[in-house]
N, C-alpha and C positions, 0 to 999 in steps of 0.2 A: 503493498500500499504508499503509497508517495503524502508523503504531506507536504502544507504552506503553514509557512509563515511570516507577516507586513503586520507592521504598524501600524495605525489605520490614526490616532488622536488622541486630542488629552481630555475628560475630563470630572468633573471635579468629584470629589469621593463618594457623596453620597449622592448624585447619580451614575456615577458605579457604580458603587451596591445594587439602588432598585433597579436596577436594566439586570446584573446578573441573579437579580430575585425572577427578575419577569419572566426570564427567559428555565430558570427552573423550572418555574409555575407552568409553562407551555414544551417543558420536554426538551428543548432545542439543544441537545446533550452533546450532539456532536462534531460541535465548533467552539474550543473555548474561548474566550477575553481573559486578560489577565492584564493588571494595575499596579505600577509600578510607581515610584517615586521618585524613582534614581532613573536613565535612559543607560543603563551595562549591560552586556555579553552575559557576565552572569547572570548576573539577578532571574533573565530571561530562560536560562539552559535549565536554574536553581524550578524554576515553574514549570515548566514544561518538563522537565523530569519525576518532576511528584503528578499534575496530571497525567503524564504515560499510564505512572502507573497505577491512574487510579481507573484509566478506561482501557486497558493491556491495551496500545499501541504500541507499536512499535518503539522506542526511547533511542533505541540507535537513530531509526530514522530523522524522527524529530528532531532530537538534539543534530542534524545536516541540517534539516530545510530551516536550524535558528542557524548555523553556522555559515551560512551558504545567504543567506539573508545578509548578518551584516556584515562579511565579502566583499560584498555585491552590490549593496545601497548605500556608501559609503553619505553620499548627499544627502538623503534622506536622511540616516542616522542625527546629520549634524542638525536638519532643519525642525528633525521631533525634541532633541536633545537641544537646543535654542526655543523649542515653543514650550516648553515644559518651564526651564528654569522666567521665560515670561508670567507663566502661569503661575505661580508663585509654589508654597507648601503646599496646598490643601485638595493636587488639582494631581492625578496618575495619567501619566501615560500607557496608552493602550495599548494593547499585542490582538491578535488573533490568531490563532495558529483551531487549525483541524488536517483531518483528508480531505486532498483534492472533491472525494467524489461528496463527499459529505457539503463540502465548502459550494460547494457547484450544486447540487440540490436547496440549497439554498438561498442559494441568488435568486434559482431559479423559483423559487417560491412566493419568493417578491415582486420579480416582476410577470408571476402571477396574479397577485393581490391587488397590482394598479391598475 
């Protein structure tokens, strides 16, 4: 199975918390959103390792997707790091990780809802 990782935005802590609760209620568990106060590779690696174990994902492949993102997207990483600093201490940098098939299904459902 292939996995994808991406930085998706900045969120106030409470908004992120409520969004996570809504996703759990809707049983959309195939894609995970991770929020952190820092824009560091080690921080996100630690999170995806924990999530991978909970979801029975292939940890090595998920970690590879995060490292691949970090290696190939330095401009994006610098952009989001700056936005996080601008946003202040009450905000989180949000990342999305999931298997490609689940991400595709999620995106298709969003298109069908419109």
